[in-house]
C-alpha positions in Angstrom: 89.7 -85.4 24.2 87.8 -84.1 21.2 86.2 -87.0 19.2 84.5 -87.3 15.9 83.2 -90.3 14.0 84.1 -91.3 10.4 82.6 -94.1 8.4 84.7 -95.8 5.8 83.3 -98.1 3.1 85.4 -101.1 2.1 85.0 -103.6 -0.7 82.3 -106.2 0.0 84.8 -109.0 -0.8 87.1 -108.0 2.0 87.2 -111.2 4.1 86.7 -111.5 7.9 90.4 -111.9 8.8 91.3 -108.7 6.9 88.4 -106.9 8.6 89.7 -108.0 12.0 93.2 -107.0 11.1 91.9 -103.6 10.1 90.0 -103.1 13.4 93.1 -104.1 15.4 95.5 -101.9 13.3 93.3 -98.8 13.6 92.4 -99.3 17.3 96.1 -99.5 18.2 96.9 -96.1 16.8 97.4 -92.9 18.9 94.4 -90.7 18.5 92.0 -93.4 17.6 89.5 -94.3 20.3 87.9 -97.3 18.5 87.3 -98.8 15.1 84.7 -101.4 14.4 82.6 -102.8 11.6 78.9 -102.2 11.9 77.9 -105.8 11.1 74.2 -105.4 10.9 73.3 -102.0 9.5 76.4 -101.5 7.3 78.5 -104.7 7.0 80.9 -103.2 4.6 81.6 -100.1 6.6 84.0 -99.5 9.5 83.1 -96.8 12.0 86.2 -95.0 13.4 86.0 -92.7 16.5 89.1 -90.5 16.7 90.6 -87.3 18.0 91.1 -84.9 15.1 93.6 -83.0 17.2 95.8 -86.1 17.4 95.3 -87.7 13.9 93.9 -86.5 10.6 91.0 -88.2 9.0 92.8 -88.6 5.7 95.6 -90.4 7.5 93.1 -92.9 8.8 91.7 -93.4 5.3 95.2 -93.9 4.0 95.8 -96.7 6.6 92.6 -98.4 5.5 93.6 -98.1 1.8 96.8 -100.1 2.6 94.5 -103.1 3.1 91.7 -102.1 0.6 92.9 -99.6 -2.1 89.2 -99.0 -3.1 88.1 -97.8 0.4 86.2 -94.5 0.5 85.0 -92.1 3.2 81.3 -92.0 3.6 79.7 -88.5 4.0 77.6 -88.3 7.1 
């Protein structure tokens, strides 16, 4: 499996239950290895490790935007 990382910034007001829902939703998708918020260094960013051969990065961003329409991909 080929994996890459993508960081997505969400609105600071996104509450803890929505963040947990987002982690669960993304982690349960085919092609996504893990998705978790980096609580200490970047509390408003979720790091997603995924297989670009199985799912497109823009598809992941669109899933996040269903919960937070203002979410944006962070260039790394």
